[in-house]
N, C-alpha and C positions, 0 to 999 in steps of 0.2 A: 705759465707755461703754455707756448705757442708752436705749431708744429704745421710744418708743409708737408702734404704725403703726395707721392705722384709715383706708382708703382707701374712698370711695365715689363709685363715677363715675357721670355721665350720658353717654348718647350725641348728645343734641340740644345744641346749643351756642346760647344767646340771646345778643341783640346789647348793647355797652353803646355809647350814643352820646356823643361827646365833639365838641364845637364846634372848627372847626379856624382858627386863629390868622389866617391868612394870607386877605387880602382875596379872592385869586383863586379859594382854594375857599370861600370863608365859605356862599356857597348851597347847600353840600353837606356837612353836618357827617357825620365817622364814626363807622360805627358798628361798632366791634371785636366780634369774638367774644366771649363772656364764658365762659370754664371756670367749672367750677365746681369750689370749692376743697376738697383732702381734709382731713381732719383728721392731718395728718402731723407731729409734733412729736418729734424727738430731742434728750434731755439730755447734751452731751457737754463732759465736765470741769466739769460744774455749770452750763452755760450752756443755756438751753433753746431748741433751735433748729427755726424754723417751715420747713415745705417742702411748702407747700400745692400744689405742681402736680408733684411727683415722677412723676405716670403721665405726664407729657408727655417722661419717659427712655424708653417704651415705646417700639419697633420700629415706624416709621407704616407699614411695609408689613405688619405682623401684627396690628397692633392697630387696630380701627375706628374706637374715639372719639379715637386722636391721630390718625389720617388723616382724621376728620372736622374737627377743629379745623384741620389742615393746609391744607384745601381753603378753607377760611373764611377764614382768613387772608391764603391767596395770591388769593380774590376781592377783599376790602377794599384791599388791596395794588396789585393790577392794576389795578383802577379808579382810584384816586389817581394811578397813574403815566401811566394812558391820558391825563390832564389837564396832564402837562406841555408845558410849550411847547418844551425844546430837547430832547427826547425823539428826536422823529424824526433831527432835527440831529447830533446825537451818533451814532446808530446808522449814519445814511448816512456822515459823515464818516471815523468810525472803521473803518466796511468798506472804504474808498478807503485809508486808510491802512495796514493791517492787507495790503493785498494787492499786498505787494512778495515778490521773493524772498527764500528763506532758505535757508542751508545749516549743517549741524550738523557737528561737529568731524572729520575722517578718523581711523578707526582702520586701520593697514594689519596685516595677518596674509600671510604669504606674499608671494607676489607682488600680492596684491589689497587694494585700497582701498575699505575700507566709510564710508557718510555717511547723514547724513537730509538730505531735500531737501521744501521746500514752495514750489511755484509761488505762492502768496500766500492767496489763502482756502480753499486744500484744510484740512478739519478738524484731519486728522492728517496729521501729513509724513510721506513715503513713503520707505523705506528700498532706497540703490542700492550698487552696486558697480561700480570701473573694475577692467582689468588694468592698473597701473600708474598713478602719479599723474595723468598726464595725458591716460588712457585713457577708452575713449567709455564714457557710463554708461550702465549694467543696471540696470530695476528689477528687486528682489528682493521686496520686500513694501509692498504699498499696502493698510493698513487701512482706507480709505474706505468699503470696500464691504463693511465685518464686521459694519456695523449700521446702520439706517433714519436714525436719529439724530446718526448721528458720533459716539458716546460709547463704542463700543469702541477702545482705543487701542494701539500697538505701544509699550511700555513698554522693558524693557530688552534689549538684545541684543551679543552676545558668541561672535564667530567662534572657530572651532579656530585652534589654531596655523598650520595649513600653508592655513588661509581656506577648506578645501574644507566644511566644516559653519559650520551657523549657530545656536544655539541661543537665543531670543528668546521675551520673554514677553508677554502679553496680558493688558490690564487692563482690565475691564468695567464702563461707569457710574461710572468715577472711585472705587473701591474700590481700599485696598490691599493686595487678595488680588491675586497673579497666578497664572496659569499657563502653563507653561513649553514651548516646541515646540521640534523640530529641524527644520532643512530641510537639503537637500544643494544647495549653492551654485552649481554647475554646471547644474542640471538644472531646481531650482527647486521639487524634490518636497516634499512636508510627510513627513517620517517617521512611524513609526506612537508613537514614546516620546512621553510626555506626564506633567508631573510639575506636583502640585499645592499647595496650602498653603503657598507660599513669599509672605511678605510685607516691605515694607520695602524693596522692592527685589528683582529676580530677577534679581540677574547669578548667572553661573555661572563657576567657575574650570575651564577645560578641563584634561586632563592632556597634556600635550607630547606623547605618541605618537596622541591623538584617540579612545583608547579608550574616552571618557567622561569627565565631569566631577567635580567636588564643588561643592556647592550646599548651603543650610541652609534649613529648614522648620519650620514648625508641627504639632502632631498635627491634623487635621480637627476643625473647632470642632463646639459641641455642636447639636443642629437648632435652627434660630429665632435663632440666637445666633451667628452669623456677622457680625454687623456691628457686634456689641455687647459681646463676652466679651474679658476681657481675656486677651491671648498668654503664655503658657507653655511651657517644656518646649521650647525652639527647639535643633535638632542639627542637626551636621553628617553630611551621608550623601554617599557614591560612587555615581553613576548610571553604569552599565554602558551602551552604546549597545546597543539592540536588545532590552533587557531590561523589566518591567515595575516600577512604581515600587516595589511591594511588595517587589521583589527588593533594591532599593538596600541597600547594606552602611553601617552605621553608623560613622561615622569618630570623631566627640567630641561627649560630651555631658555636662551635670555635672547628674544626677538629684537631688542632693543638695539641689541649689538651681537651683528652675526659673525663675526669673527673670531668670537669667543668659541675655544675646544670643551667639552664638558665629558669625563668619564667615571662611570661608576663604578664602587665596587661594594660587596656585601659582607660586612664582618663576619668574623668565626663564629660567634655565638647567633648569627643570624637577625640580632635586633635591628644593627644599622644600616643604612644605604649610605655611603662615602663617595660624595662627589666631589672631584677636583675640576676646578675651573682655569685655562690657561687663556694667554692671548699671543703671544710669541713666542718670548723666551720660557724660563723654567721655574720664574715666578708663577705661583697658583693662589687662589683662593681654596675653599675648603667648605662645604656645606654636608651638614649631616641629616638624614628623615630616621625619625625611629618607626620601623615595619611595625612593630605591633599595635601603633595607634594609624589607623587608615583616615588619610586624608592630612594628617600630619604637617606643618608648615615646616621648611628646611631651619636647622638652626646652623647659624655661619659659625663656624670654628676660625678660621684665617680669613680675613678679605685685605682688599686695596691692592692686589696684586704685585706686592713691595717685597715678598720674600718665597723662597720654597718651603713647601711643605710637604712630606713624603711620609703617605699613613703607613704606620708601623705595624699594628695591631691593636689591640682595646681589651681592658678589664670592666666590663659593664659601662660604665660613661667616662671612665676613663680611657684616655684615646693617647697612645705614642706616636709623636711624629720625629722623625729627623728632620732639622731645618736649620736655615743659614742667618736667621733673626738672631741678631746680637752675636752671629758665631760665622764669619767668612769661611772657615773651614769646618763647619757643621756642628750641630749636638743635637743629642736626643732629648726631648722635652716631654712633657703630661700634660694635656688639655682635658677641662674635665665639662663635659657636653650638660651636665645638669646645672653646672653652677659658673655664673659669668667671672672667674678669677683670671689673673695672667698665668700665661704656661710656667709650670716649674719643669727646672734643669732637672734632670735623670742623666746623663751622661754627658759631663760639659766637653765643652770642645778642647779637642786637644793639640798637640802640635802638627799633626799629620791630616791630611785632608780625608774626611768621612764618608767613604764611597758608597756605603749602603748597611742598613740594620733590618735583622729579622726577628720576630719574635716568638721563639720556639721550645715549645718543652720549659716555660716558666722561665725563659731567661732570655738575654737580648743578646744576639749574635751580631757583632759589629766587623764591616771590613774598611780597612783604612788604607790609604796609597801614600808609601813610604819610599817616596823617590822613583813612584809611577810603578811600586811590587805591591802586592797585596800583602797585608798582615791582617790575621782574624783575631780578635779579643770577644771575649764572653762575659758578659756581664750580668747582675742580677736585677731583678726588677727593681731596685731600690738605687741600683747604676754602681755598685758593689763590683769591682773588676774581680773575675773570677780565673780566668785562666788565659793564656792564647794556643789559639791550635796548632801543632804543627804542620808546616808545609815542608814539601819536598825538596825547594829551592826556590828559586829566582824564577816567578811568574805570577799568576792571573786566577784568583778566584772566584766563583760565582754559586749562586744556588742558595741551600740555606732556606728554602720554601718550606713550610707548613704550618700548623697550628700552635698556638699557645699551650694545647692541653698534648699534643705529638710527643711522644719519646722519643723519635728520633727526626732527622732529618737528612738531606743529600747535599753534597756539592762536589762541584769540579775545578780540576787544578790543571793549567795550562801554561805551557812556555814555547818560546822560542824552537826549540829542540823536545819537546814533548806533547805529544798528543794530547787531548782530553781524558784525564782518568777519573772517573767517578769514586766518590769513598762516601759511607755510610757513616753519620756523627751521632753516637747514642748521647742524647742530651743528658743523661743522669750522671753519667760518669765520665763526659769527656771525650770517650774512647772515639778514635774515628779507625774502619777499616775499611780496604780497596772493595768497590763492588762488583766495578767493571773498570777492567785495563785492558786496552789496546794493544793487538798483536802488531810490531812492527816490522816493515820491510826495510829499515834502516837502522845503525846504531847510534841511538842517539848522545851517548858518550864520546863519538866523534866529533860533535858538537859544540864549540865552547859559546858562551853568553858571558859576556864583558858589561858592564856598565862606565860611563865614563862621562865628566862634566868639562863642557866648552863654554867660554866667555863668549856673548853674543854682542851686537855691534855698541850696544850702550852698556856693556860691563855685566848684562845679566848671568848669572850662572844656568846653563841648560844641561839637562841629563841628556845622554845619547845611548841607547844598544848597540854594540857592535855584537854581530853571531859570524861565525865564520870557522873553517876545520878549525881544531883544537892542534896546536903546536905549529900553525902557521904565523905569520908576524909581516911578511913583506907587502909591500904593495899590490893591489889587484883588483880587478875592474869589481866597481863597488855600485849595490843598489840603495839611494838614499830615499825613505820613506816619510812623509808627513802628513800631518791634517791640519792642527792648529785652530780650531774653533769650537763653537757651541757646546761649551763645557764638555768635551766629551775626551776622555783621557784614552792615550793609546800604552795600554800595556801590553807585556809578552803574551804572545798566542802563536799557536800554530800554525803553519800555511805548506804543503808540501811543495808547492812551486818555489818556494824560499828553500828549501831543503837542495831540492835539485840546482837551484843557482848556487849555492854553497858546494855543492858535492863538484861543481863542473869546476870549480878554483875560483868563485866569488866570493864578494862578503855583502851581507844584509846589515842595514843599520837603520834603524828607528830614531828618528830626533822630536824629541819632547817637546816641541816648541809652544809658545805661550798661545793661548787663547782655548787649551783644554782645563782639564780639572785637576789637575796633577797636583796643584799646590792650591788648590779652593778657589775661592771667586777672585783674589786677586790676580791671578795666574790667567784666567780667565778674560778678565776685564783687560789686562794687559794684551788683549790679542785681537780687541774687536772692537768698534766702530772706528770714532778717530786714532785708535791703537794701531790697526790692523796691518800697518807696516812692520810694527814689531815683528807680527809671524814670518813675514819674508825676510826680514833681515836673520832672524832666527835659524831660518833654514838657509839661508846664505853663509853663514858663518858654520854651520855643520858642513856644508860641502869645501869650504876652505878649509877646516880643522882637518878632514878627513884627508885632504891632500897636502898641506901640509907636514902632517906628521904620517904618512908615507902607509895611510890605511887605504886611502884609493889611490888607484893609479894617474900616471901625470894625465893621462889621456883616459880615464878612465871612470868618470862618475857619471852615474845616472839618477834621474831625479823622476819620483813615482808619487801619485795619489789619487785617490778619487774622490768624487762629490766635492765637498770643500777643499781637498784634498788636491783635487784635477783645478780648482781655483788657483790652489797654490803655484803650484808646479807651473800652470802659465803666467802667472804674475810674477814668479821669479826669472822665467824663461827670457820674459820682455826685459828684465830690469838686468840680468846679469848671463848671457846668453853665451859666452866667452867661459863659465864657470862650469856649465854642465857641457857633457860629449854626448848625452843624448837623454830624452824626455819622455815620458806617457803621461799626459793627463787625462783622467780617467772620467767619463760621467760629471764633468765639471760646470760650476756656475761661472760663464765666462763672459756675460753679457751682465755686468753689474748696475745697468742704468734700468732694465727692464725684467729682474729675477723676481721681482712681485707681482707679475701680471699674470704667473703662471701656477697651476697647481696646489705645491706647499708654497710657492718662494714666499705668500706674504708672511709666514712664520718665519723667515729668516731677518729680520729688520731688526732683530733684538740683538743681532752678531754684527749685520751689515749696515745698519741703518735705512732712513726712509729716503729713497730715491728722487720725491717729489719733497723735500726741503734742503734750504740752499747748502747747508754745511754739510749735510751729508753726500749731497750730490758731488758735491767737490773732493770729498774725501774718495768716494767711489771712482768718481772718472779718472782719479788719478792713476788707479792701480786695474781698473778694468782689463781682462787680458785683452777682449776683443776690443778694446779702443786705443789699444797703447802699442799695437803691432808698428812698425817702423821699420822703415826701408834704412840702409845705410850701415847695417851690421849683421854679421851672419850668425841667424839660427840654426842650433844644433839639430841632428838628426830626431824627429818628433812623429810619436804615432799615437795621435789621439783615440779615445774609445769611447762607445755609445750605444744606444741601442733603442730602437723604433719606439718599441712599447715603456721606455722610462719615463714613468709620469710624477716621479718626485723631482728630477733636477732633467727637463724635457730637454729632446736631443737639440731643437733647435739653437741652444747654447754653442752644441759641439759646432754645428755643422757650421753656423755665422763664422765661428771662429777659424775655422780649416779654410772654408773660402776666401777669408781673408788675406789669410797668412799665405795661402796659395798663390793670389792674385798681386799680393804686395811686391814692387820690383827689388831687386837690391837687398835680398835677407838671405843672400847666401847660396849654395847649390847643395846641399844636404837633402836628403826627403823629407818631405811635411807631409803625414799621411793620417788618415783617419778607419779607423774598423769601425763598421755600425754593424751590430747584430740583430737579427731579426727575432721577433717571437722573446725578446729577453727586456729586463726593466733596470731597476737601478742596482740590482743585485740579489734580493731577498728571491728564493724559490729558483734559482737559477740552477738547472741538471747539472751533474758531475763533466758529462761530455763537454757543455758548452764552457764550463771554467776550464778545462783543459786545455781546449782549444784556444780561448782567449790568450792564458797565461803563454802559452807554448807560441803564441804567435810575438805576445808583446815581450817578451824573456829573449826568443830568438833574435828579436829587432835590437833590444838594449844590448844583449851579449857581443851582437856584431859590430856595434858603436863604439864598446867599450875594451875590447879586445880579449873577451871571454874565449876562451880553447876552442876550436873547432874539433 
């Protein structure tokens, strides 16, 4: 692959004036910032690929030209949004809908129960502890005073086995980087220990004696590349309490293959350290260390990076895993670390996809996806099915954490019209009781949740959820949401912003398109690599179905998605700009030829392919949103969303995409805007105030152009 690179930048950003189609804004034509084009052309596999806005990949915090462009874009967007008639209503109503009490799932350690709580509009949830399941709550950590803008969050937290110590991670401004600190639970005193450069989760695995913990980290990034460099050389360390991070003991690393990632977990009995190793996809290897034998070598339980092996628990040397080996919908098997024999099936593969398994109270609690809805089945350790846990309706279940000896566990249930309710499950009796029930600011029974199935382009039967006011059936402004990738299922969940949209007369729809895990490996495989076009076809077919069947108004269909879903919206907008009446790609992967060069991008090759391989390059170039913007067709009203501290999908993706769209001639007169937040990342840790502001901006934009009632 050869390339020619000649970049010439200017600090000033002149304006490109574009008339706006809508009559409400006809008096004020949009003047977009007009960035200078750089002469970047790279020839890849004989194809010249222009990248005139590559300079926008630079970090907005350190590049004055990029910052100037970002500020100019935000001024244009802010001025436009200020005129939208529903913006203030959405902000007011969303604020009221978010103002309800929320509880996180409790974690029991020793006699203490740890959980998060939010009174309603707190920017960040607060960590509490109780002595006993019904004890008096005591506040441990309130992150709301950590920063003036509320953007410094309490991320992961892990109590020690006896509940006397707490390791917790701090996330600042939405970054994926974590800093881990320690607290004495009894006194609330912050200890001197501090660990840096943990990423993609700041969880730790405590030694059962409380002497320290295992954790995974990357080397410190290069100067000024903290939020952009690819992450390599992931290693497992042991931190002894009271020592510096520099003194931490290296436990496991693969220097010969720096792209491998390693995560550690300590078994419930404290005997084993379980290390999971992965490269890019869900496939992983598993090695275990016998902690009773210092200096012992790891025992390989699964190798070859050929299958998924999710550790469930163990009885002595007998380990339970959920795996897709010989079972594309997953099964539960047992592997003996002391005897090299083939895995033994405990719970055979079912007709439905196995979504997760936990070992609590001497039982295996297995969550299945039945047409993208949760069903929970309880089995004995011999695989005999005992019961099915009754659920309130169509929804999603999570939780069931605990130990094999615990008599209880907790789980959460949520749906499109039901905020999370936390239940306590008695493992001996099988009885589930409400532990924390939210007090609502709306009546969930006024909202209906319906599931339908529709045919895709190739005839594949695809499920969708339709959420709207109960008793309504006519065409209405409709938000169509999709994701379609990375073996991630999109199941029913509660979002106050969607309730506001529905209350205003709109419809919210989720299409369970291929690429997810709704129907196991086959569903995922049908939406990745050379089959990625199926994802876009499924989403387009969903939009056509909604209009043809009188659910979406004839000129009232909006497409919305984030991350991989942002890529989805960008791709289908290029392919069918006539179908969608407004779109919002959020924090999207828009340049499919360079995604692997930044931060977490190298992990995505399992779904997208390798841009430096000829066959994958051809596939990626065919749908890459940035490269397939073409004049000669009217693009719908569009508002892209990103943030300056997004170090998962770097904002340069959206910057380049919108710069090209705004500069391409003959793409229609609709507004094509970008909303760029500050001190925000890919989504996690975002304060409630920023969430409400973003949703009210995006939904008022989409609502205006789909006919939502002002």
